[in-house]
N, CA and C of each residue as an Amber inpcrd file, in Angstrom:
protein
   456
 143.0300000  63.3580000 156.1550000 143.4600000  64.0980000 155.0150000
 143.8380000  63.1970000 153.8600000 143.6380000  61.9590000 154.0250000
 143.9610000  61.0300000 152.9720000 142.8180000  60.8120000 152.0120000
 141.6710000  61.5020000 152.1780000 140.5430000  61.2950000 151.2730000
 140.6910000  62.1790000 150.0510000 140.3480000  61.6320000 148.9140000
 140.4300000  62.3730000 147.6580000 139.1070000  63.0710000 147.3790000
 139.1940000  64.3010000 146.9030000 137.9870000  65.0510000 146.5450000
 137.4240000  64.5880000 145.2110000 138.2110000  63.9260000 144.4240000
 137.7690000  63.4490000 143.1130000 137.4550000  61.9710000 143.2310000
 136.1930000  61.6290000 142.9740000 135.8280000  60.2230000 143.0210000
 135.8120000  59.6870000 141.5940000 136.3600000  58.5310000 141.3790000
 136.3890000  57.9740000 140.0290000 134.9730000  57.6530000 139.5470000
 134.6610000  58.0570000 138.3260000 133.3460000  57.8040000 137.7200000
 133.5700000  56.9590000 136.4820000 133.1400000  55.7200000 136.4970000
 133.4030000  54.8570000 135.3410000 132.6390000  55.2910000 134.0880000
 131.6250000  56.1290000 134.2260000 130.8260000  56.5600000 133.0670000
 131.1640000  57.9760000 132.5950000 132.1540000  58.6070000 133.1850000
 132.4900000  59.9960000 132.8490000 132.8310000  60.1450000 131.3660000
 133.6310000  59.2310000 130.8200000 134.0070000  59.3200000 129.4070000
 132.8130000  59.1570000 128.4870000 131.9220000  58.2220000 128.8110000
 130.7170000  57.9990000 128.0020000 129.8000000  59.2020000 128.0740000
 129.6090000  59.7260000 129.2680000 128.7410000  60.8930000 129.4480000
 129.2890000  62.0850000 128.6470000 130.5990000  62.2720000 128.7070000
 131.2250000  63.3730000 127.9770000 130.9920000  63.2240000 126.4720000
 131.1190000  61.9890000 125.9540000 130.8970000  61.7570000 124.5240000
 129.4450000  62.0460000 124.1300000 128.5060000  61.7000000 124.9850000
 127.0920000  61.9750000 124.7130000 126.8470000  63.4780000 124.6550000
 127.4310000  64.2320000 125.5910000 127.2620000  65.6860000 125.5950000
 127.8630000  66.3200000 124.3320000 129.0460000  65.8510000 123.9520000
 129.6960000  66.3830000 122.7470000 128.8580000  66.0510000 121.5130000
 128.3420000  64.8230000 121.4380000 127.5070000  64.4300000 120.3090000
 126.2350000  65.2820000 120.2440000 125.5910000  65.4920000 121.3840000
 124.3740000  66.3090000 121.4190000 124.6780000  67.7370000 120.9730000
 125.7840000  68.2910000 121.4310000 126.1730000  69.6490000 121.0420000
 126.4010000  69.7370000 119.5350000 127.0950000  68.7410000 118.9820000
 127.3600000  68.7230000 117.5400000 126.0640000  68.6160000 116.7290000
 125.1170000  67.8100000 117.2020000 123.8380000  67.6860000 116.4980000
 123.0800000  69.0090000 116.4910000 123.1180000  69.7250000 117.6000000
 122.4570000  71.0350000 117.6500000 123.1210000  71.9890000 116.6670000
 124.4430000  71.9730000 116.5910000 125.1410000  72.8420000 115.6480000
 124.8060000  72.5070000 114.2020000 124.7380000  71.2250000 113.8880000
 124.4860000  70.8050000 112.5070000 123.0460000  71.0590000 112.0930000
 122.0950000  70.6990000 112.9370000 120.6940000  70.7780000 112.5470000
 119.9940000  72.0310000 113.0240000 120.5890000  72.7860000 113.9030000
 119.9810000  74.0170000 114.3840000 118.8430000  73.7410000 115.3420000
 118.3060000  74.8370000 115.8510000 117.2350000  74.7130000 116.8450000
 115.8500000  74.7680000 116.2250000 115.7320000  75.1370000 114.9890000
 114.4160000  75.2580000 114.3800000 114.5090000  75.0230000 112.8880000
 113.3640000  75.0260000 112.2510000 113.3640000  74.8210000 110.8120000
 113.7510000  76.1250000 110.1140000 114.4070000  75.9840000 108.9960000
 114.8250000  77.1580000 108.2290000 114.0660000  77.1670000 106.9190000
 113.5020000  78.3050000 106.6180000 112.7740000  78.4580000 105.3750000
 113.6850000  79.1280000 104.3640000 113.6060000  78.6850000 103.1390000
 114.4460000  79.2610000 102.0990000 113.9780000  80.6830000 101.7800000
 114.9440000  81.5580000 101.5350000 114.6560000  82.9430000 101.1830000
 114.8340000  83.1250000  99.6830000 114.0190000  84.0070000  99.1010000
 114.0710000  84.2610000  97.6690000 114.2740000  85.7470000  97.4230000
 115.0640000  86.0940000  96.3920000 115.3360000  87.5080000  96.1280000
 114.1110000  88.2330000  95.5860000 113.9950000  89.4780000  95.9850000
 112.9460000  90.3560000  95.4620000 113.6150000  91.6540000  95.0290000
 113.4160000  92.0050000  93.7600000 113.9770000  93.2270000  93.1920000
 112.8300000  94.1970000  92.9570000 112.9830000  95.4230000  93.4070000
 111.9320000  96.4040000  93.2070000 112.4960000  97.8000000  93.0470000
 111.6010000  98.7430000  92.8370000 111.9830000 100.1530000  92.6810000
 110.9850000 101.0090000  93.4410000 111.4670000 102.1440000  93.9430000
 110.6110000 103.1100000  94.6240000 110.8600000 104.4820000  94.0050000
 109.7820000 105.0870000  93.5260000 109.8390000 106.4370000  92.9670000
 108.8590000 107.3230000  93.7220000 109.2720000 108.5490000  93.9350000
 108.3930000 109.5450000  94.5460000 108.3050000 110.7070000  93.5650000
 107.0940000 110.9900000  93.1370000 106.8550000 112.0370000  92.1300000
 107.7320000 111.8160000  90.8960000 107.8960000 110.5390000  90.4910000
 108.6370000 110.1990000  89.2850000 110.1430000 110.1360000  89.4460000
 110.6660000 110.4370000  90.6270000 112.1140000 110.4220000  90.8480000
 112.4960000 109.2950000  91.8030000 113.7180000 108.7300000  91.6260000
 114.1570000 107.6660000  92.5450000 114.1800000 108.1710000  93.9870000
 113.7110000 107.3490000  94.9010000 113.6680000 107.7030000  96.3300000
 114.9410000 107.2190000  97.0080000 116.0780000 107.7230000  96.5570000
 117.3760000 107.2870000  97.0900000 117.4330000 107.4790000  98.5980000
 117.7940000 106.4100000  99.2990000 117.9070000 106.4640000 100.7500000
 116.6430000 106.0550000 101.4900000 115.5360000 105.8530000 100.7730000
 114.3110000 105.3980000 101.4320000 114.5270000 103.9800000 101.9630000
 113.8420000 103.6440000 103.0220000 113.9520000 102.3200000 103.6320000
 112.6550000 101.5590000 103.3580000 112.7970000 100.3640000 102.8000000
 111.6630000  99.4970000 102.4660000 111.6710000  98.3180000 103.4280000
 110.5370000  98.0470000 104.0800000 110.4400000  96.9310000 105.0200000
 109.2050000  96.1020000 104.6770000 109.4020000  94.7910000 104.5300000
 108.2930000  93.8710000 104.2650000 107.7990000  93.3130000 105.6030000
 106.4790000  93.3790000 105.8170000 105.8480000  92.8430000 107.0200000
 104.9290000  91.7010000 106.5920000 105.2520000  90.4890000 107.0170000
 104.4660000  89.3220000 106.6290000 103.0440000  89.4260000 107.1620000
 102.0710000  89.1240000 106.3150000 100.6790000  89.1080000 106.7620000
 100.4100000  87.8920000 107.6430000 101.2430000  86.8510000 107.5210000
 101.0200000  85.6130000 108.2650000 101.6290000  85.6350000 109.6620000
 102.5900000  86.5100000 109.9070000 103.2800000  86.5250000 111.1940000
 102.8050000  87.6870000 112.0450000 103.0500000  87.5500000 113.3470000
 102.7070000  88.6350000 114.2630000 103.6990000  89.7800000 114.0880000
 103.3320000  90.9460000 114.5410000 104.1980000  92.1100000 114.4310000
 105.4470000  91.9810000 115.2950000 105.4490000  91.0340000 116.2390000
 106.6210000  90.8650000 117.0880000 107.6820000  89.9820000 116.4300000
 107.4140000  89.5030000 115.2260000 108.3770000  88.6680000 114.5260000
 109.7040000  89.4140000 114.3810000 110.7890000  88.7050000 114.6280000
 112.0960000  89.3460000 114.6180000 112.5480000  89.6970000 113.2090000
 112.4500000  88.7660000 112.2690000 112.9690000  89.0000000 110.9220000
 111.9530000  89.7360000 110.0570000 112.3480000  90.9080000 109.6090000
 111.5450000  91.6680000 108.6580000 112.4780000  92.0160000 107.4930000
 112.2460000  91.4350000 106.3200000 113.1040000  91.7510000 105.1850000
 113.0920000  93.2530000 104.9210000 114.2780000  93.8280000 104.7150000
 114.3630000  95.2710000 104.4930000 115.5280000  95.5980000 103.5760000
 115.4690000  96.7900000 102.9990000 116.5260000  97.2470000 102.1020000
 116.4890000  98.7630000 102.0340000 117.5980000  99.3310000 101.5670000
 117.6920000 100.7730000 101.3380000 117.6900000 100.9930000  99.8290000
 116.9260000 101.9610000  99.3790000 116.7960000 102.2740000  97.9510000
 118.0630000 102.9860000  97.4720000 118.5860000 102.5420000  96.3250000
 119.8110000 103.1430000  95.7940000 119.5110000 104.3550000  94.9100000
 120.5520000 104.9310000  94.3040000 120.4280000 106.1630000  93.5170000
 119.5270000 106.0070000  92.2900000 119.3840000 104.7770000  91.7780000
 118.5090000 104.5350000  90.6200000 117.0760000 104.2210000  91.0420000
 116.8210000 104.1610000  92.3410000 115.4870000 103.8420000  92.8370000
 115.2850000 102.3620000  93.1030000 116.3300000 101.5470000  92.9330000
 116.2120000 100.0920000  93.0760000 116.5210000  99.6260000  94.4930000
 115.9330000  98.4810000  94.8400000 116.2830000  97.8000000  96.0810000
 116.2270000  96.2980000  95.8400000 116.9730000  95.5550000  96.6470000
 116.9930000  94.1000000  96.5930000 116.9590000  93.6050000  98.0270000
 116.1060000  92.6240000  98.2780000 116.0790000  91.9850000  99.5860000
 115.7140000  90.5290000  99.4070000 115.8160000  89.7490000 100.4700000
 115.4470000  88.3340000 100.4340000 114.3310000  88.0970000 101.4320000
 113.3300000  87.3190000 101.0090000 112.1680000  87.0670000 101.8660000
 111.6540000  85.6530000 101.6500000 110.9450000  85.1620000 102.6550000
 110.2650000  83.8800000 102.5290000 109.0640000  84.0670000 101.6060000
 108.6280000  83.0200000 100.9160000 107.4210000  83.1440000 100.0950000
 106.2270000  83.5250000 100.9650000 105.3620000  84.3880000 100.4230000
 104.1580000  84.7870000 101.1440000 103.7080000  86.1870000 100.7890000
 102.6230000  86.6020000 101.4260000 102.0570000  87.9310000 101.2190000
 102.6210000  88.8890000 102.2540000 102.9500000  90.0970000 101.8100000
 103.5470000  91.0990000 102.6830000 102.8560000  92.4520000 102.5310000
 102.7790000  93.1710000 103.6320000 102.4550000  94.5860000 103.6290000
 103.8020000  95.2980000 103.5800000 103.8920000  96.3710000 102.8090000
 105.1690000  97.0500000 102.6130000 105.1200000  98.4320000 103.2510000
 106.1110000  98.6980000 104.0870000 106.2570000 100.0250000 104.6910000
 107.4600000 100.7020000 104.0430000 107.3140000 101.9950000 103.7460000
 108.4100000 102.7760000 103.1710000 108.5360000 104.0650000 103.9700000
 109.7440000 104.3270000 104.4590000 110.0270000 105.6030000 105.1160000
 111.2020000 106.2530000 104.3990000 111.1500000 107.5620000 104.3200000
 112.1970000 108.3180000 103.6270000 112.4330000 109.5810000 104.4320000
 113.5760000 109.6220000 105.0940000 113.8930000 110.7390000 105.9700000
 114.6110000 111.8470000 105.2250000 114.4320000 113.0740000 105.7020000
 115.2230000 114.2030000 105.2200000 116.6410000 114.0530000 105.7490000
 117.5040000 114.9720000 105.3800000 118.8740000 114.9590000 105.8750000
 118.8990000 115.1810000 107.3810000 119.8340000 114.5500000 108.0620000
 119.9580000 114.7030000 109.5090000 120.2000000 116.1540000 109.8990000
 120.7950000 116.9410000 108.9960000 121.0480000 118.3530000 109.2950000
 119.7480000 119.1460000 109.4350000 118.6280000 118.5730000 108.9810000
 117.3310000 119.2400000 109.0840000 116.5680000 118.8170000 110.3410000
 117.2480000 118.1280000 111.2480000 116.5980000 117.6740000 112.4860000
 116.1780000 118.8640000 113.3410000 115.0840000 118.6710000 114.0750000
 114.6010000 119.7160000 114.9800000 115.6350000 119.9270000 116.0800000
 115.9250000 121.1790000 116.3810000 116.9700000 121.4790000 117.3680000
 116.6160000 120.9900000 118.7590000 115.3720000 121.0720000 119.1430000
 114.9830000 120.7040000 120.5000000 114.8350000 119.1950000 120.6580000
 114.1210000 118.5380000 119.7440000 113.8290000 117.1080000 119.9000000
 114.8060000 116.1970000 119.1630000 115.4740000 116.7090000 118.1450000
 116.3580000 115.8740000 117.3370000 115.6210000 115.0550000 116.3020000
 114.3000000 115.2220000 116.2130000 113.4990000 114.4580000 115.2530000
 113.8470000 114.8780000 113.8250000 114.0400000 113.8720000 112.9740000
 114.3380000 114.1300000 111.5690000 113.0350000 114.0420000 110.7970000
 112.6700000 115.0870000 110.0480000 111.4090000 115.0470000 109.3030000
 111.4270000 113.9830000 108.2050000 110.2510000 113.4520000 107.9000000
 110.1260000 112.4670000 106.8270000 109.6240000 113.1570000 105.5680000
 109.9350000 112.5500000 104.4330000 109.5790000 113.1310000 103.1320000
 108.2640000 112.6000000 102.5760000 107.7070000 111.5620000 103.2070000
 106.4880000 110.9380000 102.6980000 105.3710000 111.0340000 103.7180000
 104.1670000 110.8110000 103.2440000 103.0150000 110.6950000 104.1260000
 103.3280000 109.5950000 105.1430000 103.1340000 109.8340000 106.4400000
 103.4760000 108.8360000 107.4660000 102.7650000 107.4910000 107.3110000
 101.6470000 107.4530000 106.6160000 100.9430000 106.1740000 106.4850000
 101.7490000 105.1530000 105.6860000 102.6580000 105.6110000 104.8130000
 103.5150000 104.6670000 104.0860000 104.4460000 103.9300000 105.0360000
 104.8220000 104.5600000 106.1320000 105.7620000 103.9630000 107.0740000
 105.1470000 103.0010000 108.0660000 103.8350000 102.9090000 108.0870000
 103.1370000 102.0190000 109.0270000 102.4940000 100.8870000 108.2350000
 102.8940000  99.6400000 108.4840000 102.3330000  98.5310000 107.6940000
 100.8270000  98.3740000 107.8500000 100.2670000  98.9000000 108.9260000
  98.8110000  98.7980000 109.1150000  98.0570000  99.7770000 108.2230000
  98.7080000 100.8660000 107.8100000  98.0270000 101.8740000 107.0040000
  98.5910000 102.0050000 105.5900000  99.7250000 101.3810000 105.3330000
 100.3290000 101.4780000 104.0050000  99.4670000 100.7340000 102.9850000
  99.2180000 101.3530000 101.8340000  98.4490000 100.6730000 100.7870000
  99.3030000  99.7150000  99.9460000 100.5990000  99.6300000 100.2330000
 101.5150000  98.8380000  99.4160000 101.5390000  97.3790000  99.8680000
 101.4140000  96.4720000  98.8940000 101.3920000  95.0380000  99.1760000
 102.1580000  94.3000000  98.0850000 102.8010000  93.1920000  98.4670000
 103.4820000  92.3400000  97.4870000 103.2580000  90.8760000  97.8430000
 103.4240000  90.0240000  96.8400000 103.3630000  88.5780000  97.0200000
 104.7040000  88.0290000  96.5550000 105.4330000  87.3730000  97.4560000
 106.7370000  86.8060000  97.1280000 106.5530000  85.3250000  96.8250000
 107.0330000  84.9110000  95.6500000 106.9300000  83.5150000  95.2390000
 108.2370000  82.7730000  95.4670000 108.2150000  81.4440000  95.3040000
 109.4060000  80.6280000  95.5440000 110.3780000  80.6320000  94.3610000
 110.7610000  81.8190000  93.9330000 111.7290000  82.0010000  92.8440000
 112.1880000  83.4550000  92.9140000 112.9860000  83.8860000  91.9550000
 113.3810000  85.2920000  91.8940000 112.1240000  86.1160000  91.6060000
 111.9680000  87.2270000  92.2860000 110.7650000  88.0450000  92.1710000
 111.1150000  89.4330000  91.6590000 110.5290000  89.7950000  90.5310000
 110.6780000  91.1350000  89.9730000 109.3850000  91.8760000  90.2930000
 109.4500000  92.8080000  91.2300000 108.2500000  93.5000000  91.7110000
 107.9280000  94.7050000  90.8420000 106.6470000  95.0300000  90.7090000
 106.3000000  96.2600000  89.9970000 106.7880000  97.4580000  90.8180000
 107.1830000  98.5430000  90.1600000 107.6900000  99.6970000  90.9110000
 106.6080000 100.3360000  91.7830000 107.0260000 100.8210000  92.9350000
 106.1400000 101.5950000  93.8020000 106.2390000 103.0420000  93.3400000
 105.1310000 103.5630000  92.8100000 105.0690000 104.9530000  92.3490000
 104.3420000 105.7530000  93.4210000 105.0910000 106.4490000  94.2590000
 104.5090000 107.2060000  95.3610000 104.5210000 108.6920000  95.0440000
 103.7060000 109.4000000  95.7810000 103.6430000 110.8490000  95.6400000
 103.7100000 111.4640000  97.0210000 104.2790000 112.6470000  97.0980000
 104.3050000 113.3380000  98.3930000 102.8870000 113.6380000  98.8550000
 101.9820000 113.7780000  97.8980000 100.5710000 113.9450000  98.2450000
 100.0010000 112.5550000  98.5060000  99.2010000 112.4110000  99.5230000
  98.6990000 111.0990000  99.9190000  97.6220000 110.5530000  98.9900000
  97.2080000 111.3040000  97.9830000  96.1080000 110.8580000  97.1400000
  96.5460000 110.1030000  95.8900000  97.8350000 110.1440000  95.5450000
  98.3010000 109.5430000  94.3040000  99.2250000 108.3690000  94.5970000
  98.6780000 107.1460000  94.5870000  99.4490000 105.9490000  94.9010000
  99.2590000 104.9490000  93.7640000 100.3590000 104.3630000  93.3020000
 100.2430000 103.3520000  92.2660000 101.1030000 102.1580000  92.6350000
 100.4470000 101.0030000  92.8230000 101.1300000  99.7350000  93.0920000
 100.2580000  98.6440000  92.5070000 100.4250000  98.3440000  91.2100000
  99.5480000  97.3440000  90.5810000  99.6490000  95.9900000  91.2040000
């Protein structure tokens, strides 16, 4: 019973310092490269009126659909939105839901106010190019009818 369970390690202090240093380097430099984000200001109108509450999502043409970060914003009462995105080309999806009180009683599904193709980046006709500076986007002029779309 005279044996100690703790054996002296002459390198324990050095090893501990190496682990702490490695941890600090990971915290300072991160695990991956970070790309700078740039502001994008835009507007969404439906039939000439601000689409307050609509959700705008940018889908990068360069990344896979499984990419975690998708720049998004909610349209305010004036029809404006602001988000930050990496420079590049994007497909834009816009969804605009009715009030939750209009949800279907059986399924709970909330009806949308726009043609569903606007909400799918594969079918949405909306596209933007984000540059490495502040970006003032042309307004998205949408219509409840799927035939009238304007995005210069």
